Each structure stands twice: as structure tokens, then as C-alpha cells.
TORZA-959843 format. One record per atom (N, C-alpha, C, O): atom name; residue in three letters; x, y, z. Coordinates in pm, 1 decimal, m for minus. Example, Ala and Ser with C-alpha at 12.3 -4.5 7.8 and 13.67 -1.06 7.14 Angstrom:
BEGIN
R;N;ALA;1319.0;m569.0;780.0
R;CA;ALA;1230.0;m450.0;780.0
R;C;ALA;1320.0;m330.0;780.0
R;O;ALA;1423.6;m331.9;846.5
R;N;SER;1285.0;m225.0;708.0
R;CA;SER;1367.0;m106.0;714.0
R;C;SER;1290.0;3.0;787.0
R;O;SER;1340.9;113.8;803.9
// end
This chain:
BEGIN
R;N;UNK;m11725.2;572.1;4479.7
R;CA;UNK;m11685.8;688.0;4402.9
R;C;UNK;m11556.5;654.3;4329.2
R;O;UNK;m11467.6;588.3;4383.0
R;N;UNK;m11548.5;700.4;4207.6
R;CA;UNK;m11430.2;678.4;4127.7
R;C;UNK;m11380.5;813.5;4076.7
R;O;UNK;m11456.4;891.3;4018.9
R;N;UNK;m11253.0;839.5;4098.9
R;CA;UNK;m11192.8;964.7;4055.0
R;C;UNK;m11084.0;931.4;3953.9
R;O;UNK;m11000.8;843.9;3978.4
R;N;UNK;m11084.2;999.8;3842.0
R;CA;UNK;m10983.1;979.9;3739.6
R;C;UNK;m10906.2;1109.1;3720.0
R;O;UNK;m10964.7;1216.3;3704.2
R;N;UNK;m10774.9;1097.6;3721.3
R;CA;UNK;m10689.1;1212.9;3699.1
R;C;UNK;m10605.8;1184.7;3574.8
R;O;UNK;m10540.8;1080.6;3564.8
R;N;UNK;m10608.3;1276.7;3481.6
R;CA;UNK;m10530.8;1261.3;3359.0
R;C;UNK;m10423.1;1369.1;3356.0
R;O;UNK;m10452.1;1487.9;3370.0
R;N;UNK;m10299.9;1326.4;3337.8
R;CA;UNK;m10187.6;1419.4;3334.4
R;C;UNK;m10128.0;1415.9;3194.2
R;O;UNK;m10092.6;1309.5;3143.2
R;N;UNK;m10117.5;1532.1;3133.2
R;CA;UNK;m10062.3;1543.1;2998.3
R;C;UNK;m9925.4;1608.3;3007.8
R;O;UNK;m9914.3;1729.5;3026.3
R;N;UNK;m9820.4;1526.1;2994.9
R;CA;UNK;m9684.7;1579.7;3000.2
R;C;UNK;m9592.1;1490.6;2918.7
R;O;UNK;m9623.4;1375.1;2889.6
R;N;UNK;m9479.8;1546.0;2883.4
R;CA;UNK;m9381.5;1470.0;2807.1
R;C;UNK;m9304.9;1377.6;2901.5
R;O;UNK;m9309.2;1397.2;3023.0
R;N;UNK;m9235.6;1278.2;2848.7
R;CA;UNK;m9152.8;1193.2;2934.5
R;C;UNK;m9047.7;1275.0;3011.2
R;O;UNK;m9017.8;1244.7;3126.7
R;N;UNK;m8992.8;1376.6;2948.2
R;CA;UNK;m8894.0;1462.4;3013.7
R;C;UNK;m8956.2;1536.7;3131.8
R;O;UNK;m8895.4;1545.5;3238.5
R;N;UNK;m9076.1;1589.8;3113.5
R;CA;UNK;m9144.9;1659.3;3222.3
R;C;UNK;m9178.7;1563.0;3336.4
R;O;UNK;m9167.3;1598.9;3453.6
R;N;UNK;m9219.8;1441.7;3302.1
R;CA;UNK;m9251.1;1341.9;3404.9
R;C;UNK;m9125.6;1304.5;3482.7
R;O;UNK;m9130.4;1291.1;3605.0
R;N;UNK;m9013.0;1287.4;3412.9
R;CA;UNK;m8886.3;1253.5;3478.6
R;C;UNK;m8847.2;1361.5;3577.8
R;O;UNK;m8809.5;1331.6;3691.1
R;N;UNK;m8856.0;1486.2;3535.8
R;CA;UNK;m8821.3;1597.5;3625.9
R;C;UNK;m8915.3;1603.7;3746.2
R;O;UNK;m8871.4;1623.0;3859.5
R;N;UNK;m9046.1;1586.9;3720.1
R;CA;UNK;m9144.2;1592.3;3827.9
R;C;UNK;m9118.2;1483.7;3932.4
R;O;UNK;m9133.2;1506.9;4052.3
R;N;UNK;m9079.2;1364.9;3885.6
R;CA;UNK;m9053.0;1253.4;3976.1
R;C;UNK;m8915.9;1264.0;4042.7
R;O;UNK;m8884.4;1186.3;4132.8
R;N;UNK;m8834.0;1360.5;3998.2
R;CA;UNK;m8702.6;1379.1;4057.9
R;C;UNK;m8600.1;1277.0;4011.5
R;O;UNK;m8500.8;1252.5;4080.0
R;N;UNK;m8624.0;1217.4;3895.2
R;CA;UNK;m8532.2;1116.6;3843.6
R;C;UNK;m8418.7;1183.7;3766.2
R;O;UNK;m8439.2;1288.9;3705.5
R;N;UNK;m8300.3;1124.7;3767.7
R;CA;UNK;m8186.2;1185.7;3698.1
R;C;UNK;m8199.2;1172.1;3546.6
R;O;UNK;m8265.7;1081.3;3496.7
R;N;UNK;m8135.5;1262.7;3475.0
R;CA;UNK;m8131.4;1256.4;3329.5
R;C;UNK;m8017.3;1164.1;3289.4
R;O;UNK;m7900.3;1199.5;3304.0
R;N;UNK;m8050.8;1046.8;3239.3
R;CA;UNK;m7950.0;947.4;3204.1
R;C;UNK;m7917.4;946.2;3055.5
R;O;UNK;m7848.2;856.0;3008.5
R;N;UNK;m7965.8;1044.6;2981.1
R;CA;UNK;m7940.8;1048.4;2836.8
R;C;UNK;m7791.4;1049.3;2804.0
R;O;UNK;m7749.5;974.6;2715.7
R;N;UNK;m7708.6;1131.1;2871.6
R;CA;UNK;m7565.5;1127.5;2839.7
R;C;UNK;m7502.6;990.2;2868.9
R;O;UNK;m7417.3;943.6;2793.5
R;N;UNK;m7543.9;927.8;2975.5
R;CA;UNK;m7493.0;794.8;3009.8
R;C;UNK;m7535.4;691.9;2905.3
R;O;UNK;m7456.0;606.7;2865.4
R;N;UNK;m7659.8;700.0;2861.8
R;CA;UNK;m7709.0;607.7;2759.9
R;C;UNK;m7633.9;628.4;2628.4
R;O;UNK;m7597.9;531.5;2561.6
R;N;UNK;m7610.4;754.0;2591.1
R;CA;UNK;m7536.2;781.7;2468.2
R;C;UNK;m7396.1;720.5;2474.9
R;O;UNK;m7348.9;661.9;2377.5
R;N;UNK;m7330.8;734.2;2588.9
R;CA;UNK;m7196.7;678.7;2607.1
R;C;UNK;m7200.3;525.2;2600.1
R;O;UNK;m7114.6;463.1;2537.3
R;N;UNK;m7299.6;466.1;2664.8
R;CA;UNK;m7317.2;320.7;2665.9
R;C;UNK;m7334.2;267.9;2524.2
R;O;UNK;m7271.9;168.5;2486.9
R;N;UNK;m7418.5;333.9;2444.9
R;CA;UNK;m7443.2;291.0;2307.3
R;C;UNK;m7316.5;306.6;2223.2
R;O;UNK;m7286.2;220.5;2140.6
R;N;UNK;m7242.4;415.5;2243.5
R;CA;UNK;m7117.7;436.2;2169.5
R;C;UNK;m7016.0;326.7;2201.8
R;O;UNK;m6949.2;275.3;2112.2
R;N;UNK;m7004.4;291.4;2329.7
R;CA;UNK;m6912.5;184.5;2368.7
R;C;UNK;m6954.2;49.9;2309.6
R;O;UNK;m6870.1;m27.3;2263.6
R;N;UNK;m7082.3;23.2;2311.3
R;CA;UNK;m7133.6;m101.2;2254.9
R;C;UNK;m7105.8;m106.4;2105.4
R;O;UNK;m7061.7;m209.0;2053.5
R;N;UNK;m7131.5;4.3;2036.2
R;CA;UNK;m7106.7;8.4;1892.5
R;C;UNK;m6958.4;m12.0;1861.6
R;O;UNK;m6923.1;m86.5;1770.1
R;N;UNK;m6872.7;53.8;1937.8
R;CA;UNK;m6728.3;39.1;1917.8
R;C;UNK;m6686.2;m105.7;1941.1
R;O;UNK;m6606.3;m160.9;1865.5
R;N;UNK;m6740.1;m166.0;2045.5
R;CA;UNK;m6707.6;m305.0;2076.9
R;C;UNK;m6752.5;m398.4;1965.0
R;O;UNK;m6680.8;m491.8;1929.2
R;N;UNK;m6871.2;m373.2;1909.8
R;CA;UNK;m6922.2;m457.3;1801.2
R;C;UNK;m6838.6;m441.0;1674.9
R;O;UNK;m6812.4;m538.8;1604.9
R;N;UNK;m6796.9;m319.0;1645.6
R;CA;UNK;m6718.9;m293.8;1524.4
R;C;UNK;m6579.9;m356.8;1532.7
R;O;UNK;m6527.1;m402.5;1431.3
R;N;UNK;m6520.7;m359.9;1650.8
R;CA;UNK;m6385.2;m409.8;1667.4
R;C;UNK;m6379.1;m556.1;1709.5
R;O;UNK;m6270.7;m613.2;1721.5
R;N;UNK;m6492.8;m615.1;1731.3
R;CA;UNK;m6497.4;m750.5;1784.5
R;C;UNK;m6467.1;m855.3;1679.0
R;O;UNK;m6520.6;m852.4;1568.1
R;N;UNK;m6380.6;m947.4;1716.2
R;CA;UNK;m6356.1;m1065.6;1634.3
R;C;UNK;m6390.5;m1189.5;1716.1
R;O;UNK;m6351.6;m1301.3;1682.3
R;N;UNK;m6464.2;m1167.1;1824.0
R;CA;UNK;m6499.1;m1275.5;1915.3
R;C;UNK;m6621.5;m1351.1;1864.6
R;O;UNK;m6694.0;m1305.4;1776.3
R;N;UNK;m6641.2;m1467.0;1923.4
R;CA;UNK;m6758.3;m1548.4;1892.3
R;C;UNK;m6884.1;m1480.0;1943.3
R;O;UNK;m6877.6;m1403.9;2039.8
R;N;UNK;m6998.6;m1505.4;1880.6
R;CA;UNK;m7124.3;m1444.2;1925.6
R;C;UNK;m7156.1;m1473.1;2072.5
R;O;UNK;m7215.1;m1389.0;2140.4
R;N;UNK;m7118.0;m1590.3;2121.8
R;CA;UNK;m7145.6;m1624.6;2261.4
R;C;UNK;m7069.4;m1532.2;2355.9
R;O;UNK;m7121.8;m1492.8;2460.2
R;N;UNK;m6947.2;m1497.8;2320.1
R;CA;UNK;m6867.3;m1407.8;2403.3
R;C;UNK;m6927.9;m1268.4;2404.2
R;O;UNK;m6930.7;m1201.7;2507.7
R;N;UNK;m6976.4;m1224.7;2288.8
R;CA;UNK;m7039.8;m1093.4;2280.5
R;C;UNK;m7167.1;m1090.3;2364.2
R;O;UNK;m7194.3;m991.0;2431.6
R;N;UNK;m7244.7;m1197.3;2360.5
R;CA;UNK;m7366.7;m1204.8;2440.9
R;C;UNK;m7334.0;m1196.7;2589.8
R;O;UNK;m7405.1;m1129.9;2665.0
R;N;UNK;m7229.2;m1262.5;2632.5
R;CA;UNK;m7188.1;m1257.8;2773.0
R;C;UNK;m7147.2;m1116.4;2813.5
R;O;UNK;m7178.2;m1071.2;2923.8
R;N;UNK;m7078.0;m1047.4;2724.2
R;CA;UNK;m7038.4;m908.7;2752.9
R;C;UNK;m7162.0;m821.5;2768.1
R;O;UNK;m7171.0;m742.0;2861.8
R;N;UNK;m7256.8;m835.7;2677.1
R;CA;UNK;m7377.8;m753.3;2682.2
R;C;UNK;m7458.0;m780.7;2809.0
R;O;UNK;m7512.4;m687.8;2868.7
R;N;UNK;m7466.2;m906.5;2850.7
R;CA;UNK;m7537.9;m939.3;2974.0
R;C;UNK;m7468.5;m877.9;3094.8
R;O;UNK;m7535.1;m833.6;3188.4
R;N;UNK;m7336.2;m874.6;3093.9
R;CA;UNK;m7263.9;m817.1;3207.5
R;C;UNK;m7280.8;m666.1;3213.5
R;O;UNK;m7270.5;m607.6;3321.3
R;N;UNK;m7306.3;m602.4;3100.8
R;CA;UNK;m7326.4;m457.4;3098.1
R;C;UNK;m7465.8;m418.5;3145.4
R;O;UNK;m7485.5;m307.0;3193.8
R;N;UNK;m7561.6;m507.5;3132.3
R;CA;UNK;m7699.3;m475.6;3169.1
R;C;UNK;m7709.6;m454.5;3320.0
R;O;UNK;m7650.7;m529.7;3397.7
R;N;UNK;m7785.2;m351.1;3361.7
R;CA;UNK;m7801.4;m327.9;3504.7
R;C;UNK;m7862.9;m449.1;3573.7
R;O;UNK;m7972.2;m492.3;3537.1
R;N;UNK;m7795.8;m502.5;3670.2
R;CA;UNK;m7838.7;m616.7;3751.1
R;C;UNK;m7858.5;m743.0;3667.7
R;O;UNK;m7919.2;m838.6;3715.9
R;N;UNK;m7809.6;m746.1;3545.4
R;CA;UNK;m7816.6;m865.4;3463.1
R;C;UNK;m7957.9;m917.4;3444.2
R;O;UNK;m8053.0;m840.1;3433.4
R;N;UNK;m7970.2;m1047.7;3440.4
R;CA;UNK;m8100.8;m1108.4;3417.0
R;C;UNK;m8195.4;m1089.2;3534.9
R;O;UNK;m8317.1;m1087.2;3516.3
R;N;UNK;m8141.9;m1075.2;3655.2
R;CA;UNK;m8227.8;m1051.6;3771.9
R;C;UNK;m8301.9;m918.9;3757.6
R;O;UNK;m8419.4;m908.7;3793.0
R;N;UNK;m8233.4;m818.0;3705.9
R;CA;UNK;m8296.5;m687.9;3684.6
R;C;UNK;m8405.8;m696.0;3579.6
R;O;UNK;m8512.8;m637.3;3595.7
R;N;UNK;m8378.7;m768.7;3472.4
R;CA;UNK;m8478.2;m784.9;3367.0
R;C;UNK;m8601.3;m856.7;3421.4
R;O;UNK;m8714.1;m816.4;3392.9
R;N;UNK;m8580.8;m960.9;3498.4
R;CA;UNK;m8693.2;m1035.1;3556.5
R;C;UNK;m8772.6;m948.2;3652.9
R;O;UNK;m8895.4;m955.2;3656.3
R;N;UNK;m8702.7;m866.0;3731.4
R;CA;UNK;m8770.9;m777.3;3826.6
R;C;UNK;m8861.6;m679.5;3751.9
R;O;UNK;m8977.3;m661.3;3789.9
R;N;UNK;m8810.4;m616.6;3646.0
R;CA;UNK;m8890.7;m520.5;3569.6
R;C;UNK;m9008.0;m590.5;3502.6
R;O;UNK;m9118.6;m536.6;3499.8
R;N;UNK;m8985.1;m710.8;3448.0
R;CA;UNK;m9093.4;m783.4;3383.6
R;C;UNK;m9206.5;m811.8;3483.0
R;O;UNK;m9323.6;m790.6;3451.6
R;N;UNK;m9171.1;m860.1;3603.5
R;CA;UNK;m9272.9;m888.3;3705.5
R;C;UNK;m9347.9;m761.4;3744.4
R;O;UNK;m9469.8;m763.1;3761.4
R;N;UNK;m9273.9;m651.1;3758.4
R;CA;UNK;m9337.5;m525.3;3798.0
R;C;UNK;m9440.1;m481.6;3693.0
R;O;UNK;m9551.5;m442.7;3728.0
R;N;UNK;m9403.2;m487.7;3564.7
R;CA;UNK;m9495.3;m445.9;3459.9
R;C;UNK;m9612.4;m542.4;3445.3
R;O;UNK;m9724.5;m499.6;3417.8
R;N;UNK;m9588.0;m671.2;3463.3
R;CA;UNK;m9697.0;m768.7;3456.8
R;C;UNK;m9797.1;m744.8;3569.4
R;O;UNK;m9918.1;m752.7;3548.2
R;N;UNK;m9746.7;m715.7;3688.5
R;CA;UNK;m9833.0;m688.4;3802.9
R;C;UNK;m9914.7;m561.7;3779.6
R;O;UNK;m10034.0;m557.9;3809.8
R;N;UNK;m9850.6;m458.4;3726.0
R;CA;UNK;m9919.4;m332.0;3701.7
R;C;UNK;m10024.6;m345.0;3591.8
R;O;UNK;m10123.9;m272.3;3591.7
R;N;UNK;m10002.9;m437.4;3498.4
R;CA;UNK;m10094.9;m452.2;3385.3
R;C;UNK;m10216.2;m538.3;3418.9
R;O;UNK;m10312.1;m541.8;3341.7
R;N;UNK;m10214.0;m607.9;3532.5
R;CA;UNK;m10327.4;m693.4;3568.9
R;C;UNK;m10449.3;m607.2;3600.4
R;O;UNK;m10436.5;m501.7;3662.6
R;N;UNK;m10567.0;m651.5;3557.9
R;CA;UNK;m10689.3;m576.5;3589.6
R;C;UNK;m10710.2;m567.8;3740.4
R;O;UNK;m10691.5;m666.0;3812.2
R;N;UNK;m10748.5;m451.6;3786.8
R;CA;UNK;m10772.3;m431.3;3929.2
R;C;UNK;m10645.4;m411.4;4009.3
R;O;UNK;m10651.9;m405.3;4132.1
R;N;UNK;m10528.6;m400.8;3943.9
R;CA;UNK;m10401.7;m388.7;4012.3
R;C;UNK;m10358.3;m250.2;4039.3
R;O;UNK;m10251.6;m229.0;4097.1
// end
């Protein structure tokens, strides 16, 4: 037997249903700080890249974790 459930909701409704926090204000602040840093920066591109990597949650390990999770979820039969 196969049962399919389809849920029609916005990302905001899904976030609330899952009990996840609203990070929009934090993201807005993060983007503003990044923009300010880019506008005032006279540093080399390599230094800017290092700053951006340090700001990312869990750095490259976090990115790799999310990539593996999505790859696993996208596999057929997963």
C-alpha cells in the first residue's frame, strides 16, 4: 500500500508548524553587515573570502553537512 500526503502551505506556515525560529531579522542584519564590509573594504579578495567563510555557520563543515543531507534525500528510494 502506498499513501501520499500533499501539504499546501507557504514557507512561513511550514516554519511555524515545525516550530522553527524566524531568522529574517538576523538575516537582514547579516546582509547589511556584509554589504557595509564590502563597501568599506580595501582588503585583498582573499582576505574578504576568509571573512565570509568565518561568518558562515559552521564554515565549510556546515556546507558539506547540508550538501550530504540533500544528496541523501534526493536519492531514489531514500
